[in-house]
N, C-alpha and C positions, 0 to 999 in steps of 0.2 A: 172546431177541428175539422172538418170534412173537406174533401177535395172534389169537386165537380162531378160531372156528367150523370150517368143514368142511375138515379136514386129511386128507391121504392120501399114501401112497406108491404107486408103480406098478411094474410088473414089469420083467423083463429087457429091456435095451436092444438094439435092433437095430443101433445105430450103433457102429462101431468106435472105439477111442480108444487113444492112446499117451501115456505119461508123458514129460515133458520140458519144458524152458523155452520151446521154440518150439512153438506150437500145431500139432498134426498137420495137414498140408496135402498130401495125397497126390495124385499125378497123377490127374486125372479127377474129383476130388471136386467138391462143390457150389460151392466158391469159384471154381474155374477155369471151371465151366460157366456160372455166373451172371455172372461178370466185373463185379461191382459194387464199390463203394468201401468195403468193410468195413474198419473200423479195425484188425481183427485180421490183415489180409492182409499177408504179406511183412514181418512184424515179429517181434521176440522179446518175449514178455511177461515182464516182470521178475519174478523169483522173489526175494522180499524176504528179506534176511538175518536179520531178527529172527525170522521163522518158522523158518528153517533152524536157528537157534541153539536154539530150543525143542526141535526134533526130536532134537538130540544126546542128550538124556537118554533119549529113547525108544530110540535106537540102543544106548545103554549098557545100558538095561534088558533088551532082547532078548539082547544079548551075555552079560549076567550069567546069563541062563537057558539059555545055550547054543543059542539060537535064531538061527542064522545067516541063515535065510530072512527072519525077521521084521526083523532088523537091516538086511538089504539092502533090503527094501521101505521101511523108514523112511528109509534113506539116499536112496533114489530120490525121496522126497517133497521133499528139500531143493531140487531143481531143478524141482519142479512149481509153476507160478505160482498163488499165492493172493492174494486182494485185501487191500490194506492199508486197515484201518478207521481213519478220522480222526474222532475225537470231540473234545470240548472239551479233554480232557487229553492228547490224542495229537498235536496239531499240531506240537509240537517234535520228534516222531520222523519227520516227513515229510522234511525237508531232508536229513538224513544218508542216507536211502535214495535220494533223488534224486541225491546226490553219488555214491553207489555205482553207481547205474544209468548215470550219465554216464561214469564211469570205465570201465565195461564197454563201453559204446558206443564210446568213444574208442579203446579197446584192440582191439576186435574188428571195428569197422566195421559191426556189426549194429544196426539201429535198435531202440531199446528203447522199449517201451510200458509205462507204469505203470498198474496196475489199482488204483483207489481206491474206497472207500465213504465218502461224506460223510454223517455220521450224528449230528446234534446239534440237531434242531429243539427249540424250547421246548415243554415238555410231551410230550417224545418217548415213543412207545409207549403211547398213551393207554389201550389195552385190556389191557396187561400190566403186570407189576411188576418182573420180574427185570432189565430193561434200561432202565428209565426214566432220562432224561438229567439233566444238570446244570443246564441252563437251564429256568427255570420260566415258565409262562404269566403274562402281566402286561404292563404298559405298556412295560417296558424289554426284554421278551423278544425281539421281532423286531429292534429296533435293535441289540441286542447280537449277535444271530445274524448280522446283515448285516455289521457293522463289526468285530466281534471274532472271527468265525469264518469266514464265507465270504470276506470281503475279504482276510484274511491268507493263506488257501489260494490264492486267485487270484494274489496277489502272489508267493508262493513258486514256483508252477508257471511263472509267466511269467519268472522268473529262470533257469529251466531249459527254455528254449523249444526246444532241440534235441531234447528228449524228446517222446514222444507220451503221451497220457493217455486212459484209459477210466474214466469216473466213473459210479458207481451212486449215485443220489440218494435218501437218506432211506427206507430199507426200512420197510415196513409202514404208513407214514404215510397216504398217500392211500387205500390199500386200506381202512383203518379207517373212512374217511369214507363208503365205499360201504355197509358192512354194520353198523357199530357206532355209529351216531349215537344209538342208544338209551342208550348209556353216557354219563353226564354228562361225564366227562373228555374224551371224543372230541367231543361236541357243543361243548364249550367251546374245544377246540383247532382246530376246523375252519378258521376264518378265518386263524389263525396258520399252520397247515400250508400252506394255499394260498399265502399271501403269501410265506412263507419259501422254498418250492420255486420259485415263480415268480421270485423274486429270484435264487436260485442259478442257475436256467436262464439268466437274462439276463446273468449274469456269466461263466459258463463258455461263452464264444462263440468262443474262439480256434480257428483252423483245426486245430491239433494236439490238440484236445480233442473226445472223443465222449461224450455224456451219455445214459445209459439210466435211465428212471424205473421204480420198482418197482411191479409190478402184483399183488402177492400171489402166488397160485399157483392151480393148476387146481381144487383142492378148497376154494377160498375164493371167488375171484371168477369161477370157471369155471361156476358154476351159471347156467343159462339166464336166470334173472330178474336176474342181476347184470351181464350183458354191456352192455346199453344204458346203465344208470347209470354203469358204469365209463367208457365212452367219453365220456359227457356231462361227467363230472367232469374227466377229463384234458384235454378240449377247453377247459373253463373255465380251468384252470390255464395252459394254453398261451396263451390269450387274455390272461390277466393278465401273462404274461411278455412279451408283444408278439408277436402272431401273425405279422406280416410279417418282422420282423427277427431274432427270437430262435428258434433251432432246437435240437432235440435229436435224437439219432440214432434212439432207439427205446425199448424196454422190456425189463425183466428180470423173470423169475419164479423162484419157488422158493428165494429167498434164505434160507439157513440151514435149509431144510426137507428133506424126505426123499422127494419125489415124483420118479419117473423121467421122462426126456424122452420116450421113445417106448416103446410096449408093445403087446401083443396082447390083454391082458385087464386089467380094472380090479382094483385092490386091493379087498379085502373091505370096507374101511371107507368106500368110496364109497356102499355100500348099494344095494339094488335100486331099480329104477324109472328113468324117462327124464329126471328132473329135471336131472341132470348127466351128459350124454353126453360131456363133455370130461374124461375120466378119465386123461389124462396131459398133460404140459405142451405137447407138440406139438399135440394136439387143442385145447387151450386157445388157443394162438396162432391156429390156423386159425379157431376160432369168433369170436375178437375181431377178426380182420382186416377183415371187411366193415363192422363198426361203426366201427372206427378210420378206415377209408377214407371213410365217410360224413361224419365230423367233421373231415376234413383232417388226421388224425394220422398219424405215420409207422407203417410196418408191418414194422419190423425188430425182431428179438428176440435176446436171449441168455438162457441158463438155467443156474442153479447145480445142479451134480450132485455136489458134494463128498461128500455122505453118502447118496446115493441108490442104493446098490448092492443093497439087500435089500428085499423086499416082505413084506406081511402080518405085520408085526412089531408093530403097534399094535392095542390093543383099542378105542381111541377115536379118532375123527377129530380130536378136540381136542388130542391129545398132540403136543407140539412140542419138549419140553425134554429134551435128552440122551437120546434114545430108545434104549433098550437093544436089542441085536440089529442095530443099523444097521451098514452097511459103506461104505467108500469107493466112490464111484460111478465112472462113466465119466470118464476123464482129460480134461483140457482139450484141446479140438480145434476146428478149423474145419470138420471133415468132418461136417456135421450132416444132410445129406440133404435140405435145404430151402433154397432161395435166400433166403428171408426170415429165416432163423435164422443170425445171424452167427457164433455160437460157442457151444460148451458150455464153461463156466468153473467155477472153484472160488471162489466168493465167501466162503463161510464157511471159515476155516482149520480143517481137521479137527484135533480135539484141544482147541480152545478151548471152554470150557463155555458152555452156554446160560443157566445160572442155577444157584443153589445148592440142594442138597437139605436144607440145614440150616433147620429151621422157625423157629429163633430169629434168623435173619439179618434185617436190615432190609428187604432186597429179596426175601425168600422168596416164591416163587410156588408155589401148591399143585400146579401141573402139573409142577414139578421134583421133587416128592416122591410122585407117583402111581405106580401099578403099572407103567406103561409106561416110566418114567424110570430111567436108569442111576444107581445110588447106591453110595457117596456121590459128590457132585459139588460143586466149589467155586463161587465167585461167577462171574457172567457174565463171559466174557473170559479168566478164569484158565485155566491149563493143567491138563488132566485126564489124567494119564498112563495110568491104566487104560483110559480111554475110547478114546484114540488107538490103544492096542494092540488093543482089540477091533475098531475100525474097519478096521485093517490086516488082521487075521485074517479079517474078513468081507467084504473087498473083492470087488467084482464089476463089471468083470472082475477076476479074481484076479491077483496078482503071479506 
């Protein structure tokens, strides 16, 4: 899934994290100090069983090697919440997981929150190839997106209104419109992306739903020259959605990428010079906040840290596909150290491939076969057993 330009990881995190289905919320942490209405507060984030099922083969693989520590680490991931990705072909998998979450909620009395990624814009991922979607740009693209994708998802989650939902909308899409309009596919997709996301925002308005819009990451939109255009674009989309009546909670960064949340030094691939002083995700959030405030946008954030445990592992800032040497990052937590950062989350389920290293594949992207990429690798979304074992071994913090 990744789109181009300035990619980076960042160094060791100063923020503590604990694995487990309830996001870590220790006494005195930022959630208690801030006392705001975070959708992650006092809830259990659902750990979906489809991901847990995939992990069983990893547990078996470690056991077959006599690696009890690796098996135990893999087993712990079964209860670590990762986001459920809903694409055109995945809608039918949503309701069974909501049934499972509701059963847990009814049995335990613990409020369940479902983490979802809604990911199916027409002409999806205009600057990449590995994860382009099923809906094509054209006269029927947006009507089908609205009536055959967004509307059914809204209908399903409203049937399970006792649950709560955190929704990440369309990773990479709007970020591409900030930096990649020189690419014909992105220029052609611009109006469709804006209209589709605006419609989705307008429909996900229930009180038990919190929506976060994707803002790329610190080494993409974090460059100083990108901050103002980013705020202008998101303000435009908010206006399309209906500025007074349609709201979203905030923004998410680093989806399926490798940048750390907080650090003391930048990764080498940011390069020298002052052009991007926002060399981690927290600095990126701080830099965007005054621009968002000026445009009447929310200033709450979440950040994906599922594969951000290691630094200095890429030779190129453009490398985003199955980066070798990567490790699991800080575990999901609400202890972020910043009142405006709601949570550290795992949006990308570790072990699911970013794209194939097979050059004969229809959706082969050269970045999935470059020197920074772990090989061999299957198609985007498929399970990569060797890769998840590496991520566990390289986890930081370690198990």
